[in-house]
KOLVOVO-924135 format. One record per residue: residue in three letters; x, y, z of N, C-alpha, C in turn; residue number from 1. Coordinates in steps of 0.1 Angstrom, whole numbers, plus 5000, padded with zeros to 4 digits. Example, Ala and Ser with C-alpha at 12.3 -4.5 7.8 and 13.67 -1.06 7.14 Angstrom:
REM residues 2
 type  npx  npy  npz capx capy capz  cpx  cpy  cpz seq
  ala 5132 4943 5078 5123 4955 5078 5132 4967 5078   1
  ser 5128 4978 5071 5137 4989 5071 5129 5000 5079   2
***
This chain:
REM residues 170
 type  npx  npy  npz capx capy capz  cpx  cpy  cpz seq
  met 3270 6689 1842 3269 6701 1849 3282 6709 1847   1
  glu 3280 6722 1844 3292 6731 1841 3299 6734 1854   2
  leu 3312 6734 1854 3320 6738 1866 3319 6753 1868   3
  phe 3316 6757 1880 3315 6772 1883 3329 6778 1883   4
  ser 3331 6789 1876 3343 6796 1876 3340 6811 1881   5
  pro 3345 6814 1893 3342 6827 1898 3350 6838 1891   6
  lys 3345 6850 1893 3353 6862 1887 3366 6863 1895   7
  tyr 3366 6861 1908 3377 6862 1917 3379 6849 1924   8
  glu 3391 6845 1927 3395 6833 1934 3396 6836 1949   9
  thr 3384 6839 1955 3384 6843 1969 3380 6832 1978  10
  arg 3386 6832 1990 3383 6822 2000 3378 6829 2013  11
  phe 3381 6842 2014 3377 6850 2025 3381 6845 2039  12
  ile 3373 6845 2049 3377 6844 2063 3378 6830 2068  13
  glu 3370 6821 2063 3369 6807 2069 3383 6801 2069  14
  gln 3390 6801 2058 3403 6794 2057 3413 6801 2067  15
  ile 3413 6814 2068 3422 6821 2077 3419 6817 2092  16
  val 3406 6815 2096 3403 6810 2109 3408 6796 2111  17
  lys 3406 6788 2102 3412 6774 2103 3427 6774 2105  18
  asn 3434 6783 2097 3448 6783 2098 3453 6789 2112  19
  leu 3446 6799 2117 3449 6804 2130 3447 6793 2141  20
  lys 3436 6786 2140 3434 6776 2150 3444 6765 2149  21
  thr 3448 6760 2138 3458 6750 2136 3472 6755 2141  22
  tyr 3475 6767 2138 3488 6773 2143 3488 6774 2158  23
  leu 3478 6780 2164 3478 6782 2178 3478 6768 2186  24
  glu 3470 6759 2181 3470 6745 2187 3484 6739 2187  25
  ala 3491 6740 2176 3504 6734 2175 3515 6741 2184  26
  lys 3513 6754 2186 3524 6761 2192 3521 6766 2206  27
  glu 3509 6764 2211 3505 6770 2224 3514 6766 2236  28
  gly 3517 6753 2237 3525 6749 2249 3537 6757 2253  29
  pro 3547 6758 2244 3559 6765 2247 3556 6780 2249  30
  ala 3547 6786 2242 3543 6800 2244 3537 6802 2258  31
  leu 3529 6793 2262 3523 6795 2275 3534 6794 2286  32
  gln 3543 6785 2284 3554 6783 2294 3562 6796 2294  33
  trp 3565 6801 2283 3573 6814 2282 3565 6825 2289  34
  ala 3552 6827 2286 3544 6837 2293 3543 6835 2308  35
  asn 3544 6823 2312 3543 6820 2327 3556 6819 2333  36
  tyr 3566 6826 2328 3579 6827 2334 3586 6813 2336  37
  gly 3585 6805 2326 3591 6792 2326 3584 6780 2333  38
  glu 3572 6784 2339 3564 6773 2345 3554 6768 2335  39
  leu 3551 6756 2335 3540 6750 2327 3527 6756 2330  40
  met 3518 6758 2320 3505 6762 2322 3496 6752 2315  41
  glu 3484 6750 2321 3474 6741 2315 3471 6744 2301  42
  pro 3472 6735 2291 3469 6738 2277 3454 6739 2276  43
  thr 3450 6745 2265 3436 6746 2261 3430 6732 2260  44
  lys 3418 6731 2267 3411 6718 2266 3401 6717 2254  45
  val 3395 6729 2251 3385 6730 2241 3389 6741 2231  46
  trp 3390 6739 2218 3392 6749 2208 3379 6751 2201  47
  arg 3375 6763 2199 3362 6766 2192 3364 6776 2181  48
  val 3355 6776 2171 3355 6787 2161 3341 6794 2162  49
  ser 3335 6792 2173 3322 6799 2176 3321 6800 2191  50
  arg 3310 6806 2196 3308 6807 2210 3296 6797 2214  51
  trp 3298 6789 2224 3288 6780 2229 3291 6777 2243  52
  phe 3281 6773 2251 3283 6770 2265 3293 6758 2266  53
  asn 3302 6760 2275 3313 6751 2277 3315 6748 2292  54
  thr 3318 6736 2295 3321 6732 2309 3335 6728 2312  55
  leu 3344 6727 2301 3358 6724 2303 3366 6737 2301  56
  phe 3375 6739 2309 3384 6751 2308 3398 6746 2310  57
  pro 3408 6753 2304 3407 6765 2296 3401 6762 2282  58
  val 3395 6772 2277 3389 6772 2263 3395 6784 2255  59
  thr 3397 6781 2243 3402 6792 2234 3394 6792 2221  60
  ser 3389 6804 2217 3380 6805 2205 3387 6814 2195  61
  ile 3386 6811 2183 3390 6819 2172 3377 6821 2163  62
  ile 3371 6833 2164 3357 6835 2159 3357 6845 2148  63
  pro 3352 6841 2136 3351 6851 2126 3341 6862 2129  64
  ile 3344 6874 2128 3335 6885 2132 3330 6892 2119  65
  ser 3339 6896 2110 3334 6903 2098 3344 6902 2086  66
  thr 3339 6903 2074 3347 6905 2062 3342 6917 2054  67
  val 3350 6925 2050 3346 6937 2042 3354 6935 2028  68
  pro 3346 6930 2018 3353 6928 2005 3350 6941 1997  69
  ala 3360 6946 1990 3358 6957 1981 3365 6955 1968  70
  glu 3358 6955 1957 3364 6954 1944 3371 6966 1940  71
  ala 3383 6964 1935 3391 6976 1931 3385 6983 1919  72
  asp 3388 6996 1917 3382 7004 1906 3384 6998 1893  73
  asp 3396 6991 1891 3399 6986 1878 3395 6971 1877  74
  ala 3388 6966 1887 3382 6952 1887 3393 6942 1886  75
  ser 3405 6945 1890 3416 6935 1889 3417 6927 1902  76
  arg 3410 6931 1913 3412 6924 1926 3401 6927 1935  77
  ile 3401 6919 1946 3392 6922 1957 3401 6926 1969  78
  asn 3399 6937 1975 3406 6941 1987 3397 6937 1999  79
  glu 3403 6929 2008 3395 6923 2019 3401 6927 2032  80
  val 3392 6930 2041 3396 6933 2055 3387 6923 2064  81
  his 3394 6915 2071 3388 6905 2080 3390 6908 2094  82
  thr 3380 6906 2102 3382 6908 2117 3378 6895 2123  83
  ile 3388 6891 2132 3386 6878 2139 3389 6880 2154  84
  leu 3380 6874 2162 3381 6876 2177 3389 6863 2182  85
  leu 3399 6866 2190 3406 6855 2197 3402 6857 2212  86
  glu 3396 6847 2218 3391 6848 2231 3395 6835 2239  87
  thr 3400 6837 2251 3403 6826 2260 3396 6828 2273  88
  glu 3392 6816 2279 3384 6816 2291 3390 6806 2301  89
  ile 3391 6809 2313 3396 6800 2323 3387 6801 2336  90
  asp 3388 6791 2344 3381 6791 2357 3391 6787 2368  91
  gly 3387 6789 2380 3395 6785 2392 3389 6790 2405  92
  ser 3394 6786 2416 3388 6789 2429 3395 6802 2435  93
  asn 3406 6806 2429 3413 6818 2434 3413 6829 2424  94
  pro 3405 6840 2426 3403 6850 2416 3416 6857 2413  95
  asp 3425 6859 2422 3438 6866 2420 3447 6857 2411  96
  gln 3447 6844 2413 3455 6836 2404 3450 6835 2390  97
  ile 3437 6834 2388 3432 6833 2374 3433 6847 2367  98
  ser 3433 6858 2375 3435 6871 2369 3449 6872 2363  99
  ser 3459 6867 2370 3472 6867 2364 3473 6857 2353 100
  ala 3467 6845 2354 3468 6835 2344 3462 6840 2331 101
  ile 3450 6847 2331 3444 6851 2319 3453 6861 2312 102
  cys 3459 6870 2319 3469 6880 2313 3480 6872 2306 103
  arg 3485 6862 2312 3496 6854 2306 3492 6847 2294 104
  arg 3480 6841 2294 3475 6834 2282 3473 6844 2270 105
  ile 3468 6855 2273 3466 6865 2262 3480 6870 2257 106
  asn 3489 6871 2266 3503 6875 2262 3509 6864 2253 107
  ala 3507 6852 2257 3512 6841 2249 3506 6841 2235 108
  tyr 3493 6843 2234 3487 6842 2220 3491 6854 2212 109
  asp 3493 6866 2218 3497 6878 2211 3511 6875 2206 110
  ala 3520 6870 2214 3534 6868 2210 3535 6857 2199 111
  leu 3527 6847 2200 3526 6837 2189 3522 6843 2176 112
  leu 3511 6851 2176 3506 6856 2164 3515 6866 2157 113
  arg 3523 6873 2165 3533 6882 2159 3544 6875 2152 114
  lys 3545 6862 2154 3555 6854 2147 3550 6846 2135 115
  ile 3537 6846 2133 3531 6837 2123 3536 6841 2109 116
  gly 3539 6831 2101 3544 6833 2088 3532 6834 2078 117
  lys 3536 6839 2066 3525 6841 2056 3519 6828 2052 118
  leu 3526 6818 2050 3520 6805 2046 3511 6799 2057 119
  glu 3516 6801 2070 3508 6796 2081 3494 6804 2082 120
  leu 3495 6817 2079 3483 6825 2080 3474 6823 2068 121
  leu 3480 6823 2056 3472 6823 2044 3472 6810 2036 122
  gly 3477 6799 2041 3477 6787 2034 3463 6783 2031 123
  gly 3461 6777 2019 3448 6773 2014 3441 6784 2006 124
  leu 3446 6796 2006 3442 6807 1997 3450 6805 1984 125
  asn 3445 6810 1973 3453 6810 1961 3464 6819 1961 126
  leu 3476 6815 1965 3487 6823 1968 3493 6829 1955 127
  asp 3489 6824 1943 3493 6830 1931 3487 6844 1929 128
  val 3475 6846 1935 3468 6859 1933 3466 6866 1946 129
  val 3472 6862 1957 3471 6869 1969 3482 6878 1971 130
  gly 3480 6890 1977 3491 6899 1980 3486 6909 1990 131
  gly 3496 6918 1994 3492 6929 2002 3488 6925 2016 132
  glu 3492 6914 2021 3487 6909 2034 3493 6918 2045 133
  trp 3485 6919 2056 3489 6927 2067 3480 6923 2079 134
  met 3485 6922 2091 3478 6918 2102 3481 6927 2114 135
  asp 3470 6931 2121 3472 6940 2133 3465 6933 2144 136
  ile 3471 6934 2156 3465 6928 2168 3459 6940 2176 137
  gly 3447 6940 2180 3440 6951 2187 3443 6950 2202 138
  lys 3436 6959 2209 3438 6960 2223 3433 6947 2230 139
  his 3440 6945 2241 3436 6933 2249 3425 6937 2259 140
  asn 3414 6929 2259 3402 6932 2267 3401 6921 2278 141
  tyr 3400 6925 2290 3398 6916 2301 3384 6918 2307 142
  gln 3377 6906 2309 3363 6907 2313 3362 6905 2328 143
  tyr 3351 6910 2333 3348 6908 2347 3345 6893 2351 144
  phe 3346 6890 2364 3344 6877 2368 3330 6873 2367 145
  ala 3328 6860 2364 3315 6854 2366 3317 6844 2378 146
  gln 3308 6843 2387 3311 6835 2399 3299 6825 2401 147
  ser 3303 6813 2403 3294 6803 2408 3297 6800 2422 148
  pro 3290 6792 2429 3293 6790 2443 3307 6786 2447 149
  thr 3314 6779 2438 3327 6774 2441 3338 6779 2431 150
  leu 3334 6784 2420 3344 6787 2409 3342 6802 2404 151
  tyr 3354 6808 2400 3354 6820 2393 3357 6817 2379 152
  lys 3351 6825 2370 3354 6824 2356 3358 6837 2350 153
  leu 3368 6837 2342 3373 6850 2336 3377 6847 2322 154
  ser 3375 6858 2313 3378 6857 2299 3386 6869 2295 155
  ala 3393 6868 2284 3400 6879 2278 3401 6877 2263 156
  asn 3402 6888 2256 3402 6886 2241 3409 6898 2234 157
  phe 3412 6896 2222 3416 6907 2213 3411 6904 2199 158
  glu 3410 6914 2191 3407 6913 2177 3419 6913 2168 159
  leu 3419 6905 2158 3429 6905 2147 3422 6912 2135 160
  thr 3429 6921 2129 3425 6927 2116 3435 6922 2106 161
  ile 3430 6915 2096 3438 6910 2085 3434 6915 2072 162
  lys 3443 6922 2065 3440 6927 2051 3447 6918 2041 163
  val 3439 6915 2031 3445 6906 2020 3439 6911 2007 164
  ile 3447 6910 1996 3442 6913 1983 3442 6899 1975 165
  glu 3430 6896 1970 3429 6884 1961 3426 6889 1947 166
  gly 3433 6883 1938 3432 6888 1924 3421 6880 1916 167
  arg 3421 6884 1903 3411 6878 1894 3414 6863 1892 168
  ser 3403 6856 1890 3404 6842 1887 3410 6841 1873 169
  arg 3417 6830 1870 3423 6828 1857 3414 6820 1848 170
***
């Protein structure tokens, strides 16, 4: 069987999602403590790359939303724009406490991602042909409470927009 050789050495969004999850898992603890004014916060119990029903909290999800690939006019590269949703969910018996806690969790993740390095974000892509990377963090969205008889649940999220240029395969 002949080995497939693509026109472009593209890996698109999946590898970036994996890299973000690995980075956040490794660095979450100190960032949460910073965002909580020096006090420890409960770490994420469940990390997801999709949405599904969960009973353990806190949960943090890094979800691929979209990829817009556009071939350059000279056919030398693919310009890519990726959108990824970062969402965190918590529960608790005191709605005022979890409202503050969700703000601090989102603050921690925002601060962490503003420090991420190129290799941490784009590792696994063909770095010989990748260029023009850029990442933007969108507005922070805070959701309404969901209430069960004894617990309140709250989530917050923001979108990451990541632009990458991947070049022609060799």
